[in-house]
The first five atom37 places (N, CA, C, CB, O) and aatype in JSON, in Angstrom:
{
  "aatype": [12, 9, 6, 19, 16, 19, 15, 14, 16, 15, 19, 16, 10, 19, 19, 7, 7, 3, 10, 3, 10, 0, 6, 1, 3, 5, 13, 14, 6, 12, 16, 0, 1, 9, 2, 7, 10, 5, 1, 14, 10, 10, 19, 19, 3, 12, 4, 5, 19, 16, 13, 12, 3, 15, 0, 7, 0, 7, 13, 10, 9, 15, 10, 0, 7, 0, 19, 0, 5, 1, 7, 7, 16, 0, 19, 10, 8, 7, 9, 0, 14, 1, 3, 6, 13, 19, 10, 6, 19, 4, 7, 0, 10, 6, 12, 13, 5, 9, 3, 1, 3, 8, 0, 4, 6, 10, 16, 0, 8, 14, 15, 0],
  "atom_mask": [
    [1, 1, 1, 1, 1],
    [1, 1, 1, 1, 1],
    [1, 1, 1, 1, 1],
    [1, 1, 1, 1, 1],
    [1, 1, 1, 1, 1],
    [1, 1, 1, 1, 1],
    [1, 1, 1, 1, 1],
    [1, 1, 1, 1, 1],
    [1, 1, 1, 1, 1],
    [1, 1, 1, 1, 1],
    [1, 1, 1, 1, 1],
    [1, 1, 1, 1, 1],
    [1, 1, 1, 1, 1],
    [1, 1, 1, 1, 1],
    [1, 1, 1, 1, 1],
    [1, 1, 1, 0, 1],
    [1, 1, 1, 0, 1],
    [1, 1, 1, 1, 1],
    [1, 1, 1, 1, 1],
    [1, 1, 1, 1, 1],
    [1, 1, 1, 1, 1],
    [1, 1, 1, 1, 1],
    [1, 1, 1, 1, 1],
    [1, 1, 1, 1, 1],
    [1, 1, 1, 1, 1],
    [1, 1, 1, 1, 1],
    [1, 1, 1, 1, 1],
    [1, 1, 1, 1, 1],
    [1, 1, 1, 1, 1],
    [1, 1, 1, 1, 1],
    [1, 1, 1, 1, 1],
    [1, 1, 1, 1, 1],
    [1, 1, 1, 1, 1],
    [1, 1, 1, 1, 1],
    [1, 1, 1, 1, 1],
    [1, 1, 1, 0, 1],
    [1, 1, 1, 1, 1],
    [1, 1, 1, 1, 1],
    [1, 1, 1, 1, 1],
    [1, 1, 1, 1, 1],
    [1, 1, 1, 1, 1],
    [1, 1, 1, 1, 1],
    [1, 1, 1, 1, 1],
    [1, 1, 1, 1, 1],
    [1, 1, 1, 1, 1],
    [1, 1, 1, 1, 1],
    [1, 1, 1, 1, 1],
    [1, 1, 1, 1, 1],
    [1, 1, 1, 1, 1],
    [1, 1, 1, 1, 1],
    [1, 1, 1, 1, 1],
    [1, 1, 1, 1, 1],
    [1, 1, 1, 1, 1],
    [1, 1, 1, 1, 1],
    [1, 1, 1, 1, 1],
    [1, 1, 1, 0, 1],
    [1, 1, 1, 1, 1],
    [1, 1, 1, 0, 1],
    [1, 1, 1, 1, 1],
    [1, 1, 1, 1, 1],
    [1, 1, 1, 1, 1],
    [1, 1, 1, 1, 1],
    [1, 1, 1, 1, 1],
    [1, 1, 1, 1, 1],
    [1, 1, 1, 0, 1],
    [1, 1, 1, 1, 1],
    [1, 1, 1, 1, 1],
    [1, 1, 1, 1, 1],
    [1, 1, 1, 1, 1],
    [1, 1, 1, 1, 1],
    [1, 1, 1, 0, 1],
    [1, 1, 1, 0, 1],
    [1, 1, 1, 1, 1],
    [1, 1, 1, 1, 1],
    [1, 1, 1, 1, 1],
    [1, 1, 1, 1, 1],
    [1, 1, 1, 1, 1],
    [1, 1, 1, 0, 1],
    [1, 1, 1, 1, 1],
    [1, 1, 1, 1, 1],
    [1, 1, 1, 1, 1],
    [1, 1, 1, 1, 1],
    [1, 1, 1, 1, 1],
    [1, 1, 1, 1, 1],
    [1, 1, 1, 1, 1],
    [1, 1, 1, 1, 1],
    [1, 1, 1, 1, 1],
    [1, 1, 1, 1, 1],
    [1, 1, 1, 1, 1],
    [1, 1, 1, 1, 1],
    [1, 1, 1, 0, 1],
    [1, 1, 1, 1, 1],
    [1, 1, 1, 1, 1],
    [1, 1, 1, 1, 1],
    [1, 1, 1, 1, 1],
    [1, 1, 1, 1, 1],
    [1, 1, 1, 1, 1],
    [1, 1, 1, 1, 1],
    [1, 1, 1, 1, 1],
    [1, 1, 1, 1, 1],
    [1, 1, 1, 1, 1],
    [1, 1, 1, 1, 1],
    [1, 1, 1, 1, 1],
    [1, 1, 1, 1, 1],
    [1, 1, 1, 1, 1],
    [1, 1, 1, 1, 1],
    [1, 1, 1, 1, 1],
    [1, 1, 1, 1, 1],
    [1, 1, 1, 1, 1],
    [1, 1, 1, 1, 1],
    [1, 1, 1, 1, 1],
    [1, 1, 1, 1, 1]
  ],
  "atom_positions": [
    [[0.89, -1.31, -0.11], [0.0, -0.15, 0.09], [0.46, 1.03, -0.31], [-0.35, 0.02, 1.34], [1.65, 1.21, -0.04]],
    [[-0.01, 1.79, -0.79], [1.57, 3.49, -1.04], [0.49, 4.26, -0.79], [2.69, 4.11, -3.09], [-0.53, 3.72, -1.21]],
    [[0.29, 5.43, -0.2], [-0.72, 6.37, -0.01], [0.33, 7.51, -0.31], [-1.57, 6.35, 1.49], [1.44, 7.49, 0.22]],
    [[-0.21, 8.93, -1.52], [0.57, 10.06, -1.61], [-0.83, 11.69, -0.91], [1.22, 10.06, -3.7], [-1.84, 12.21, -1.38]],
    [[-0.07, 11.84, 0.24], [-0.76, 13.07, 0.29], [0.77, 14.16, -0.28], [-1.54, 13.36, 2.15], [1.98, 14.12, -0.49]],
    [[-1.04, 15.52, -0.31], [0.3, 16.58, -1.13], [-0.04, 18.25, 0.03], [-0.26, 17.02, -3.73], [-1.03, 18.55, 0.71]],
    [[0.53, 18.57, -0.06], [0.57, 20.09, 0.68], [1.46, 21.0, -0.17], [1.26, 20.06, 2.34], [2.05, 20.31, -1.0]],
    [[1.76, 22.28, -0.25], [1.85, 23.23, -1.13], [3.68, 23.2, -0.97], [0.83, 24.73, -0.69], [4.17, 24.04, -1.72]],
    [[4.49, 22.59, -0.34], [6.04, 22.63, -0.54], [6.2, 20.96, -0.14], [7.02, 23.94, 0.63], [7.17, 20.63, 0.55]],
    [[4.92, 19.66, -0.73], [5.54, 18.45, 0.35], [4.58, 17.61, -0.66], [5.17, 18.45, 2.5], [3.65, 18.02, -1.35]],
    [[5.16, 16.21, -0.52], [4.62, 15.63, -0.67], [5.16, 14.21, 0.18], [4.43, 15.85, -1.86], [6.37, 13.97, 0.29]],
    [[4.11, 13.32, 0.77], [4.08, 12.48, 1.72], [3.9, 10.85, 1.07], [2.94, 13.01, 2.66], [3.51, 11.1, -0.07]],
    [[3.93, 10.15, 1.12], [4.35, 8.82, 0.95], [4.47, 8.22, 1.97], [5.37, 8.65, 0.34], [5.5, 8.05, 2.62]],
    [[3.03, 7.7, 2.26], [2.79, 6.79, 3.33], [3.14, 5.31, 2.79], [1.24, 6.94, 3.84], [2.25, 4.76, 2.14]],
    [[4.28, 4.65, 2.98], [3.82, 3.29, 2.73], [3.45, 1.98, 3.45], [4.52, 2.98, 2.15], [4.29, 1.71, 4.31]],
    [[2.42, 1.07, 3.36], [2.79, -0.12, 4.55], [2.76, -1.63, 3.5], [0.0, 0.0, 0.0], [2.63, -1.71, 2.27]],
    [[2.93, -2.73, 4.55], [3.22, -3.83, 3.79], [4.91, -4.09, 2.99], [0.0, 0.0, 0.0], [5.99, -3.71, 3.46]],
    [[4.74, -4.68, 1.98], [5.88, -4.81, 1.46], [6.38, -3.9, 0.74], [5.92, -5.7, 0.92], [5.42, -3.22, 0.38]],
    [[7.23, -3.52, 0.36], [7.81, -2.55, -0.07], [8.81, -3.35, -1.01], [8.33, -1.63, 1.03], [9.97, -3.25, -0.6]],
    [[8.64, -4.34, -2.5], [9.26, -4.9, -3.08], [9.02, -5.74, -4.66], [9.5, -5.41, -2.17], [7.87, -5.61, -5.1]],
    [[9.7, -6.32, -5.28], [9.58, -6.67, -6.63], [7.95, -7.19, -7.09], [10.71, -7.85, -6.84], [7.59, -7.09, -8.27]],
    [[7.06, -7.75, -6.03], [5.88, -7.91, -6.39], [4.66, -6.65, -6.26], [5.62, -9.04, -5.69], [3.45, -6.76, -6.44]],
    [[5.45, -5.46, -5.88], [4.72, -4.28, -5.78], [5.23, -3.19, -7.33], [5.16, -3.58, -4.08], [4.9, -2.04, -7.6]],
    [[6.04, -4.05, -7.99], [6.64, -3.3, -8.91], [6.15, -2.68, -10.15], [7.46, -3.91, -9.21], [6.71, -1.8, -10.8]],
    [[4.86, -3.35, -10.4], [3.61, -2.55, -11.6], [3.34, -1.6, -11.34], [2.25, -3.0, -11.85], [2.9, -1.07, -12.36]],
    [[3.26, -0.26, -9.75], [2.31, 0.61, -9.16], [3.62, 1.9, -9.5], [1.69, 0.14, -7.25], [3.34, 3.04, -9.88]],
    [[5.23, 1.3, -9.23], [6.37, 1.98, -9.34], [6.25, 3.33, -10.74], [7.55, 0.7, -9.59], [6.57, 4.52, -10.75]],
    [[5.79, 2.61, -11.55], [6.39, 4.29, -12.35], [5.48, 4.94, -12.37], [6.93, 4.46, -13.92], [5.58, 6.16, -12.28]],
    [[4.24, 4.25, -12.49], [3.2, 5.58, -11.81], [3.13, 6.36, -10.94], [2.29, 5.41, -11.49], [2.88, 7.55, -11.16]],
    [[3.36, 5.8, -9.58], [3.73, 6.77, -8.64], [4.4, 7.53, -8.37], [3.84, 6.6, -8.03], [4.5, 8.37, -7.49]],
    [[5.38, 6.95, -9.91], [6.69, 8.15, -9.71], [6.5, 9.2, -10.35], [8.11, 7.8, -10.18], [6.6, 10.32, -9.85]],
    [[6.02, 8.83, -12.2], [5.77, 9.76, -12.52], [4.89, 10.54, -11.77], [5.56, 9.6, -13.46], [5.34, 11.69, -11.8]],
    [[3.56, 10.48, -10.93], [2.74, 11.4, -10.53], [3.39, 12.1, -9.08], [1.31, 10.71, -10.41], [3.09, 13.24, -8.72]],
    [[3.99, 11.51, -8.6], [5.02, 12.17, -7.46], [5.92, 13.18, -8.09], [6.02, 11.02, -6.74], [5.9, 14.27, -7.51]],
    [[6.97, 13.09, -9.46], [7.65, 13.5, -9.46], [7.06, 15.25, -10.45], [8.58, 12.4, -9.76], [7.71, 16.28, -10.59]],
    [[5.34, 14.84, -11.04], [4.6, 15.71, -11.4], [4.37, 17.39, -10.73], [0.0, 0.0, 0.0], [4.16, 18.6, -10.81]],
    [[4.73, 15.66, -9.76], [4.25, 17.58, -8.38], [4.97, 18.37, -8.22], [4.04, 17.63, -6.66], [4.65, 19.34, -7.53]],
    [[6.32, 18.26, -8.84], [7.08, 19.5, -8.51], [7.64, 19.47, -6.66], [5.86, 20.93, -8.89], [8.48, 20.37, -6.56]],
    [[7.51, 18.95, -5.66], [7.16, 19.59, -4.77], [8.39, 19.72, -4.27], [6.17, 19.14, -4.04], [9.04, 18.96, -4.98]],
    [[9.17, 20.22, -3.47], [10.79, 20.64, -2.71], [11.19, 19.41, -2.23], [10.83, 21.82, -1.27], [12.24, 18.89, -2.61]],
    [[10.19, 18.73, -1.15], [10.11, 17.79, -0.09], [9.28, 17.12, -0.46], [9.91, 18.16, 1.13], [8.18, 17.22, -1.0]],
    [[10.33, 15.94, 0.13], [9.94, 14.6, -0.26], [10.29, 13.62, 0.69], [10.49, 14.23, -1.5], [11.32, 12.95, 0.64]],
    [[9.06, 13.53, 1.92], [8.62, 12.7, 2.62], [7.66, 11.07, 2.68], [8.27, 13.49, 3.04], [6.52, 10.9, 2.25]],
    [[8.64, 9.97, 3.43], [8.05, 9.22, 3.25], [7.93, 8.13, 4.64], [8.5, 8.89, 2.08], [8.78, 7.79, 5.47]],
    [[6.76, 7.84, 4.5], [6.53, 7.77, 5.3], [6.8, 6.14, 5.35], [5.5, 8.47, 5.49], [5.84, 5.62, 4.79]],
    [[7.91, 4.94, 5.89], [8.03, 3.91, 6.19], [7.65, 2.65, 7.67], [8.96, 4.17, 5.88], [7.94, 1.5, 7.98]],
    [[7.03, 3.56, 8.08], [6.44, 3.1, 9.89], [5.92, 1.8, 9.46], [4.89, 4.24, 10.84], [6.04, 1.01, 10.39]],
    [[5.36, 1.22, 8.39], [4.36, 0.05, 8.41], [4.82, -1.04, 7.03], [2.6, 0.78, 8.2], [4.21, -1.97, 6.51]],
    [[5.77, -0.62, 6.85], [6.97, -0.91, 5.99], [7.5, -2.39, 6.77], [8.21, 0.52, 6.02], [8.17, -2.54, 7.79]],
    [[6.86, -3.44, 5.74], [7.43, -4.92, 6.62], [8.34, -5.53, 6.23], [6.61, -6.02, 6.75], [9.01, -6.2, 7.01]],
    [[8.69, -5.46, 4.55], [9.73, -5.58, 3.82], [10.08, -4.48, 2.85], [9.59, -6.68, 3.23], [9.28, -3.64, 2.45]],
    [[11.52, -4.57, 2.46], [11.52, -3.67, 1.12], [12.66, -4.62, 0.87], [11.79, -1.75, 1.1], [13.37, -5.12, 1.74]],
    [[12.78, -4.86, -0.88], [14.29, -5.23, -1.03], [14.2, -4.18, -2.13], [14.85, -6.98, -1.43], [13.32, -3.33, -2.27]],
    [[15.68, -4.48, -3.17], [16.21, -4.08, -3.91], [15.14, -3.21, -4.74], [16.91, -5.04, -4.4], [15.17, -1.98, -4.68]],
    [[14.42, -3.75, -5.34], [13.37, -3.14, -5.92], [12.51, -1.93, -5.47], [12.66, -4.02, -6.05], [12.27, -0.95, -6.17]],
    [[11.98, -2.2, -3.9], [11.33, -1.17, -3.33], [12.79, -0.02, -2.84], [0.0, 0.0, 0.0], [12.59, 1.08, -2.31]],
    [[14.22, -0.58, -3.16], [14.83, 0.83, -2.95], [15.24, 1.41, -4.14], [15.99, 0.85, -2.06], [15.4, 2.62, -4.3]],
    [[15.4, 0.67, -4.85], [15.33, 0.95, -6.2], [13.9, 2.94, -6.86], [0.0, 0.0, 0.0], [14.09, 4.0, -7.46]],
    [[12.78, 2.29, -6.21], [11.48, 3.08, -5.88], [11.79, 4.35, -5.71], [10.74, 2.66, -4.67], [11.88, 5.24, -6.56]],
    [[12.04, 4.39, -3.98], [13.03, 5.61, -3.47], [13.97, 6.17, -3.65], [13.37, 5.62, -2.73], [14.21, 7.34, -3.37]],
    [[15.05, 4.91, -4.48], [16.37, 6.1, -5.12], [15.88, 7.0, -5.96], [17.63, 5.45, -6.06], [16.23, 8.18, -6.01]],
    [[14.72, 6.23, -6.94], [14.72, 7.07, -8.17], [14.06, 8.77, -7.71], [13.64, 6.17, -9.43], [14.4, 9.9, -8.05]],
    [[13.03, 8.26, -6.84], [11.9, 9.44, -6.03], [13.49, 10.53, -5.62], [10.63, 8.51, -3.99], [13.84, 11.53, -6.25]],
    [[14.1, 9.97, -4.54], [15.35, 10.56, -4.06], [16.45, 12.09, -5.49], [16.4, 8.71, -3.75], [17.1, 13.13, -5.38]],
    [[15.93, 11.15, -6.59], [17.01, 11.78, -7.45], [16.62, 13.04, -8.27], [0.0, 0.0, 0.0], [17.29, 13.99, -8.69]],
    [[15.03, 12.68, -8.38], [14.56, 13.11, -8.76], [13.98, 14.58, -8.36], [14.18, 12.32, -8.92], [13.64, 15.49, -9.12]],
    [[13.98, 14.54, -7.09], [13.56, 15.64, -5.49], [15.38, 16.15, -5.43], [12.77, 14.28, -3.33], [15.71, 17.33, -5.53]],
    [[16.06, 15.38, -5.31], [17.34, 16.94, -5.6], [17.57, 17.51, -6.83], [18.98, 16.64, -5.32], [17.75, 18.69, -7.09]],
    [[17.53, 16.29, -7.76], [17.35, 17.13, -9.53], [16.96, 18.89, -9.42], [15.59, 16.23, -10.61], [17.32, 19.92, -9.99]],
    [[16.02, 18.51, -8.36], [15.01, 20.28, -8.28], [15.76, 20.99, -7.02], [12.78, 20.12, -7.72], [15.51, 22.1, -6.56]],
    [[16.55, 20.24, -6.68], [17.03, 21.08, -5.37], [16.16, 20.57, -3.53], [0.0, 0.0, 0.0], [15.96, 21.09, -2.43]],
    [[15.96, 19.49, -4.12], [15.37, 19.36, -2.67], [15.29, 18.21, -1.6], [0.0, 0.0, 0.0], [16.29, 17.53, -1.84]],
    [[14.87, 17.84, -0.92], [15.28, 16.44, -0.07], [13.91, 15.77, -0.11], [15.88, 16.67, 1.72], [12.77, 16.18, -0.3]],
    [[14.58, 14.32, 0.21], [13.83, 13.14, 0.77], [14.29, 12.61, 2.22], [13.99, 11.96, -0.25], [15.33, 12.18, 2.72]],
    [[13.26, 12.82, 2.57], [13.52, 12.47, 4.31], [12.94, 11.47, 4.29], [12.95, 13.39, 5.57], [12.24, 11.1, 3.35]],
    [[13.17, 10.73, 5.54], [12.44, 9.03, 5.42], [12.17, 8.84, 7.15], [13.88, 7.42, 4.6], [12.97, 8.88, 8.08]],
    [[10.88, 8.65, 7.12], [10.6, 8.58, 9.07], [10.01, 7.57, 9.22], [9.63, 9.72, 9.95], [8.96, 7.55, 8.58]],
    [[10.34, 6.14, 10.17], [10.15, 4.98, 10.88], [10.98, 4.26, 10.16], [0.0, 0.0, 0.0], [10.58, 3.09, 10.16]],
    [[12.06, 4.39, 9.47], [12.8, 3.34, 8.64], [13.8, 2.52, 9.89], [13.84, 4.2, 7.23], [14.68, 2.83, 10.7]],
    [[12.96, 1.17, 9.39], [13.82, -0.21, 10.02], [15.4, -0.21, 9.86], [13.31, -1.65, 9.2], [15.97, -0.27, 8.76]],
    [[16.0, -0.15, 10.99], [17.53, -0.56, 10.38], [17.05, -1.96, 9.5], [18.93, -1.0, 11.88], [17.1, -1.54, 8.34]],
    [[16.69, -3.15, 9.43], [17.0, -3.98, 8.16], [16.6, -2.55, 7.03], [15.78, -5.72, 7.99], [17.54, -1.8, 6.77]],
    [[15.72, -2.35, 6.64], [15.58, -1.47, 5.46], [16.57, -0.2, 5.31], [14.16, -0.97, 5.47], [16.98, 0.05, 4.18]],
    [[16.94, 0.52, 6.25], [18.31, 1.21, 6.49], [19.14, 0.6, 5.21], [19.07, 0.81, 8.13], [19.38, 0.92, 4.04]],
    [[19.51, -0.68, 6.32], [20.49, -1.47, 5.98], [20.3, -1.64, 3.66], [20.11, -3.2, 7.24], [21.07, -1.08, 2.88]],
    [[19.31, -2.39, 3.31], [18.93, -1.9, 2.18], [19.2, -1.32, 1.45], [18.39, -1.61, 2.13], [19.27, -1.76, 0.3]],
    [[19.55, 0.3, 1.81], [19.58, 1.05, 0.92], [21.08, 1.21, 1.08], [18.63, 2.18, 0.97], [21.5, 1.6, -0.01]],
    [[21.84, 1.11, 1.73], [23.5, 1.34, 2.27], [24.16, 0.29, 1.25], [23.89, 0.86, 4.23], [25.07, 0.47, 0.44]],
    [[23.28, -1.11, 1.62], [23.34, -1.87, 0.3], [24.43, -1.24, -0.67], [21.86, -1.84, -0.44], [25.65, -1.12, -0.8]],
    [[23.15, -0.87, -1.32], [22.75, 0.35, -3.08], [23.15, 1.18, -2.81], [21.27, 0.95, -3.75], [22.66, 2.2, -3.3]],
    [[24.26, 1.31, -1.86], [24.4, 2.5, -2.01], [24.05, 3.76, -2.47], [0.0, 0.0, 0.0], [24.61, 4.4, -3.37]],
    [[22.73, 4.18, -1.56], [21.9, 5.45, -1.91], [21.82, 5.71, -0.85], [20.64, 5.49, -2.62], [21.27, 6.78, -1.1]],
    [[21.9, 5.71, 0.92], [21.59, 5.84, 2.24], [21.98, 7.43, 2.02], [22.45, 4.81, 3.43], [21.08, 8.27, 2.13]],
    [[22.94, 7.72, 1.79], [23.5, 9.42, 1.56], [22.07, 10.21, 0.87], [25.18, 9.54, 0.13], [21.59, 11.28, 1.25]],
    [[21.64, 9.44, -0.11], [20.11, 10.43, -0.47], [19.63, 10.75, 0.23], [19.04, 10.09, -1.05], [19.23, 11.91, 0.17]],
    [[19.4, 10.13, 1.09], [17.74, 10.9, 2.07], [18.9, 11.01, 3.31], [15.67, 9.41, 2.58], [20.03, 10.6, 3.58]],
    [[17.46, 12.12, 4.02], [17.64, 12.59, 5.64], [16.9, 11.41, 6.16], [16.88, 14.23, 6.2], [15.74, 11.16, 5.84]],
    [[17.71, 10.58, 7.11], [16.44, 9.58, 7.8], [16.64, 10.5, 9.13], [16.77, 7.44, 8.04], [17.74, 10.68, 9.64]],
    [[14.8, 11.35, 9.86], [14.09, 11.44, 10.62], [14.4, 10.67, 11.91], [13.11, 11.23, 10.04], [13.39, 10.09, 12.29]],
    [[15.51, 10.46, 12.78], [15.81, 9.36, 13.78], [14.73, 9.97, 15.32], [17.91, 9.31, 14.11], [14.62, 9.45, 16.43]],
    [[14.19, 11.03, 14.85], [13.25, 11.58, 16.12], [11.38, 11.14, 16.13], [13.39, 13.51, 16.0], [10.49, 11.05, 16.98]],
    [[11.55, 10.93, 14.39], [10.46, 9.9, 14.44], [10.19, 9.08, 14.93], [10.26, 9.47, 13.85], [10.82, 8.02, 14.86]],
    [[8.51, 9.35, 16.01], [8.46, 7.99, 16.66], [6.67, 7.19, 16.06], [8.62, 8.36, 18.76], [5.54, 7.52, 16.43]],
    [[6.98, 6.41, 15.33], [5.88, 5.48, 14.74], [4.46, 5.33, 15.89], [6.7, 3.81, 14.45], [4.51, 4.9, 17.05]],
    [[3.47, 5.74, 15.3], [2.63, 5.35, 16.14], [1.86, 4.06, 15.87], [1.89, 6.34, 16.32], [0.76, 3.88, 16.39]],
    [[2.42, 3.16, 15.06], [1.84, 2.08, 15.28], [2.9, 1.45, 14.52], [0.38, 1.92, 14.93], [3.06, 2.27, 13.62]],
    [[3.82, 0.41, 14.3], [5.01, 0.61, 14.24], [5.21, -0.89, 13.58], [5.71, 1.07, 15.64], [4.85, -1.83, 14.28]],
    [[5.69, -1.14, 12.43], [5.23, -2.7, 11.88], [6.44, -3.26, 11.89], [4.5, -2.89, 10.3], [6.55, -4.39, 11.42]],
    [[7.78, -2.5, 12.52], [8.55, -2.9, 13.04], [8.91, -2.55, 14.1], [9.15, -2.94, 12.53], [9.75, -1.66, 13.95]],
    [[8.67, -2.87, 15.56], [8.78, -2.52, 16.54], [10.04, -2.91, 17.4], [7.75, -2.78, 16.91], [10.41, -2.53, 18.51]],
    [[10.74, -4.05, 16.23], [11.69, -4.14, 17.83], [13.02, -4.65, 16.81], [10.97, -5.72, 19.49], [13.87, -5.34, 17.36]],
    [[13.19, -4.33, 15.46], [13.96, -4.59, 14.01], [14.58, -4.03, 14.14], [13.6, -4.46, 12.77], [15.45, -3.86, 13.28]]
  ]
}
């Protein structure tokens, strides 16, 4: 599940469940929609992500790259250590600001 909300200055994605190869069919449409909004701030709420593989990481990387080209920022809220590791292995962790102060209300990864 990926939900998008928009404000005048930001786009927020709330991701739930698996962000992986099985979900890849929706990535191109989501990427086009989000990039078309041209907002300088992308916030990805990952509190409810249960699993992310390299396909999911590639989706996030493409979004962060597009935001960076506009001079904007991509921020990750509630990222689990395992998902942070996936981005690190992909060599893309530096593309994101990690909001370590974000407290998830209901986390899919309470002790991950």
